[in-house]
N, C-alpha and C positions, 0 to 999 in steps of 0.2 A: 504494499499499499504506500503511496507517495505521501511524503510530508509536506509537499508543495502546496501553500494555500493560494487560493485565487485571489487576485488582486482586488482591493476595496476601492470602489469608485468615489473619489472625493470632488465636491464641487464647492467653488468659492463664490459667495455672493457680495459683490462690492469689490472695486478694485482701486482704491484710493492709495494713500501712502501705506497703510497696514496691509491691505489686500495685495498690493504689488510686492511687498517684502515677503509675504506668506507664499505667494507664487514662486517668487525667487528661490525660496528655500526648500520648498517642496520639489522643485525640479533640480537644484543643485545638490541637495542632499538625499536623493531618493534612496540610494543604496543603503545608507545608515538608518535612515527612518524605517525602511523594510526590516533591516536586521533587528530593530528595537522593538518594532511592532509585531514582528511575526508573519508579516504579509506585506506585498508592495502595496503602497498608497499611491493610487494613480489619479493624477489631476486630470478629471474627465469633463470639466467645464468651468467657465468663469462668467458669473452673472453681472451684467452692467446695464446701466440705463441706456447708453447709446454705444454701439459697436464703432462708431465714426469718431469717437473722441481720441485724441493723440495719447499714447501710452508708452511707458518704458519699454524699450526693445526686449526685455526679459519676458514679457507677457505674450504668449503664443496667440496670434490673431485668429488662428483657426479655432481656438477654444472659447473665444468670446460669444456670448448670446444674450439677447434681450428678453428670452422667453425663460424667466427665472423659475416658474411653476414646472415647466418640463424638465429643467436641470434637477430640481429637487426630486422629482418623481423618479429619476434615474439614479440617485446616489445612495450610496452606504453611509457617507459621512457628509454633513452639510456644515460649512464654515460661514457663519452670518457676520458679514463686516459692513452692512449697510448702514446701521445706526438708526436712531429714531424708533418710533413705535410701529408704523405701518409703512410699507408692507411687511417689515421684518418679522412681526407678531404672526402674521397669517402663514408666512412661508416657514417659519420654524414649527408651528404647530402641523402643518401640513407634513413636514418631514417626520416630526415625532410620531404622528398617528400612523405612519406606514412603517414604524420601527426604525428609522435611520436615526443615527446619532447626529448631535448638534453640538458644535462649539461655537460660542459666541462671545463678542467682546463688547456687547451692547448693554452698559450700565443703565442708561435711562429705561430700557424695555424691562430689564430685570427687576429694577426698583418699582416699576408699575405693575408687572404681570408675572414675576418670577415664580410665585406659587402655582399660578394656572399652568405655566410651562412645565414646571416640574411635575404636577399631577399628570399631565398628558405624557410626559416621559415614563412615569411609573405604571400607568395604565397600559401602555404599549410596549413595555420592556425595553425602552431606549434609553440612551445616556444623553445628559445635557451638562455640559462643562463650560466654565465661563472665568477661568483664571484671569484672563486679560482684561476683565470689566472693572477689576480694582487694583490700582497701583502697578499697571504695566506688567514688567518683567518680575516683580517682587512676588514670590509665591505665597501669599499670605491666604489666599483662599483655600489652596491645598493644605496649607499649615494648620488652620483652623479646622477644615472639614475633616482632615485625616490624622495629622499627627497630634492634634489636641482632642481627638474624638472621645478619649478616655478621661479627659480631665473637666474640670469646671471652671469656665472663663468667667471673671467677675467684672473685668473692665477693659475697654479698648479706647486708646488714644491715637488717632491717625492724622498724619500729614497726607493726604490723598489726592491733592491737587497741586501738579507742579507749578502752573501758572502762578498761582497765589504765593505759592513758597518762595518762587523767584522773585516776585514783587517785594515781598516782606524782607526777604534776605537783602536785596539791593537797598532797601530803605534803612536796613540795619547796619550794613557794612559801609555804606558810601554817604549815608545822610541824605540821600534823595527823597523827594516828596513823591506822594503816590502817583501822580500824573506821569512824572518823569520815568519811574520805574515801569509803569504800565507801557508807556511808549517803547522803552527799551526791550520788553517781553515781546511786543508785537514785532519788533524790528527783527528779533532773533527767531521768530516763528513760534515761541512758547505760548503766545496769546493771540486768539482769533480778532480779526477785524471788529467784531461785536463780542466782547469778552464777558458778556453779562452772566452767561451760565457758570463762569469761573469765579468771578470776583464777587458775585452776589451769593456764592455758596451753593447753588443748585446742582452742580456737578459733584461736589463733596456730599451733599445730601443724599444723592442716589447711591453713592459708594457706601455711606453710613448704613443705610437701609439693608444693602446686601451683607455688610459684614455683621450687622445686628441679627440679622435672620439666621445667618449660620452659627454665630457664636452662641445664641440662646435659644436655638431651635424654635423659633416663634416667626410667625409670618409678620414682617415689617415691611411697610411701603414707603415710597419717598413722601408721601402725604403725611405720613406719621412723624416726619423729621423737620422740626423747626430750623431754619436757616438764617443765619446772619452773615453777610460777606465783610469783605475788607474795604469797601469803597470809601467809608468815612475815617479810616485810620490816616493819622497824620503823622508827619515827622517828629512833632512834639510828642505824640504818643509812644513812638518808638524810643525817644531819648528819655522820657519818663520811665518806661519799662527797664532800660538799661541802667538807670540811676538806682533802681531798687533791685537790681542783679537778675533781672529776668529778659526774655526774648519773646516777642510776639510772633504767634503762628496761628494759622487758621486750622482748627482742629475739628475732625468728626470724632464724636464721642458717643460710645454706647456702653451702659453700665446696669449691672444687677442692683436693684433697690428693693429690699425686703419683698421678695417674692415677685417683683414686677421689674420691667426694664425702662430705662429712660434713653433716648436717642437725641442728639442734637449736633448742630454745626455752628460755630461762632469763633471769632478771634479770641484768643486767651493769652495770657502771660504764662510762660514755662520757665522755671527757674534755669539760670545759665549752665547749671552743671546737670541738667536732666539730659537723656540721651537725644531727645527730640529737639533740644535747643540747637545741636550741632548739624541738624539736617539743612544743607545749603542748596543753592542754586534751584534747579527744578526737580530735585530728587523727592522721593516719597519715602515714608516710614510709617510703620504701624507698630504701636507699643501695646503689648497685652500683658494683663495680669491674670494669672489663673492660680487655683487652690495649690496643685502639686507641682507644676512646673515653675511657679514663681512669676517672675518678669522676662519677657522676651521681646526682642525688636526685630521686625522684618523691615529690610532697608534695601534700596536699589533705585534705579531710573523708573521713573513712573510712567513716562510717555515716550512718544517716538516710534517712528515705524519698525526698527530692529528689535527694540526692546518688547515692544507689544506683540510682535510676531513671534517672538521667542516663547511667550506665554501660550499663544495660540497654538504653535507647534507642539508644545508639551502636552496640551489638551488632545491634539489630533492623536498623537501616539498613544494616550491613554485610552481613548475610545476605540482606536484600533486594535489595541491588545484585547480589550473586552469583547469585540466582534470575533477575533481569531479564537479565544478560548470559549465563547459561548456565554460570557458573563457581563455585567454591565460595570461601567465606571462608577466609583464611589460618589453619592450624592449627599446634599445636606438632608435634614429633617426639621419638621415642624411639629414634632409631638408635644412639646411643652405648652405652647399656645399661652404664654405669659401674658398678663395685662402690660399695656404700654401706657405709663403714667406721663402726665405733664412734666416736662424737664425743669419746669420752674420750682417744682416741689423739692428737687433735689438740692440740698444746701452746697453752697459754693462759697469760696473766698472771693473778695473783689478788690479791684485797684481802682480808686477813684482820683481824679483829678479836679481839684476846685481853684476857682480865682476868688480871693476873699479880700475884704478891707484888712490893711495892715494896722492894727491897733490892739491893745492889751484886751484880753478876755475873749477874743474870737474863737480861739481853739476850744476854750471851755463851752461856749455856746454851741459849737459843732458838735463836741462830744456828747453834750446832753441830748441833742437831737437824736443822734445815733444810738445812743443808750435806751431812749425811750421806746425805741422799736426792736429792742432785743439784739441788737447787733453790736458786737464788740470789736473794738480796734486793736489790731495787731501792732502796726507800725505808723508814725506819723513823719512825713518829711516836708520840711518848709523849702520853697525854692524862691529866688529873687524875682520881683515883679517890677512894673513901674511905680513911680512915686505914689505912696499911698495905698498900694496893692501888694499882694503876696500870692504866691501859688502854694498850694497844700497837696501832697500826695498821700492818701490814706489808703492803707491796706487792712481789710477786715479779716477776722476769723470767719469760719463757714456760718452762713446764714441762708435762708430760703429766699427765692427771688421776691416773694410778696414782701418780707420785711425789708429788703433792700429797696423796693420800689417805693414803699411808705416813707423810709428814710429820705429818699431823693426828693420826694414830694414836698416834705417839710423843709428840706436843706434849700430848696430853690425859691421859697418865700422868706427865708431867713435873711434879715437885713444885712447881716455881715457877709453874706455869700452873694458875690456878683454873678457867679456863672458856675454851673457844674460842666466842666469842660468835656469829660468823657469818663466812661465807666466800661471797665472790662473784667471778665472773670480770670481768677488764676487757677491753674491746673496743674497737676503733675507733681504734687507733694502733700 
């Protein structure tokens, strides 16, 4: 009896930067991939919007097709790199319902319809993998789903958007303001012409939903994740953070709270000695706290054609192995179905910047207002201001969002306070 396995037909839907790189590597490394998977992975078609669009010479023109449904119906493995919700969702469901394996990098779709797609995969014995949907080449999805499957994760802190990390890193290291750092990111190709999804936190919110679903075995959707971006971060905010020994990062946070979970995305101060504080440029990192494993950090390039393609190829090999052996690639679970609570109920430390009158007794007045709402002050730092004014940086101990909001309401009407300049959470300690 021959041990030679029939080739597995693989189609790639979408041929942008990542799709082109996946095609390149499928063709260039076909022998190695076959040896690792146990069968030849044959590139059988490339689905595109228009076959007339000029493309990299590595893309075989004879494999291009605008008939994506026919490609899906002919495939053993479907690689979806179109992005967006439709037609990606319909095509993935079409593939899964006929038992084909699917590999996708589509974070927006997974955050909106991941459970529905997984249910379809389970019902039809198919595999659905999506390592590239979160943090590019960083193997955090596989790490949570497989390596930590026997542990209990308690908290995730993630830098999962390279664009915002680059902008904040430039503001921290060069003193640039937000607009200048954003323009630099766009010039380097780190930011889109319309950077809204990145700088307003929506991209990180979708990834937070995926990570929380995996870590806490619960269905979490993008709509469950409140997001706050970095658009309002100023050079003064960055300098104030540095003055108190912190670095500003945009964090995706998911944590276990008394039998429930809280998920959120917002800028936060991270202590300069925390591992996440050292993540520079457009890199991504996910810091995980678990009961048995302790603290772990997954770090690496979070975007770009080659890094993302590396994650996609890893998933292709995994699903191919499953098809060769008659099994399925590992998948996540949602058995726990934990309640998702308002992240404002989770106590946090806060870093407040105030502009106040420079006269005796002001600090005492402010401290009284803060204490009246059950908020305790950890540190106070005064900074020089214009004549008759001073700056105050107040870092609090942990307090619920409601207590902080009530404190801010009263501070804003206090005669001695000219302005509450900014408020950010402090995470990571």
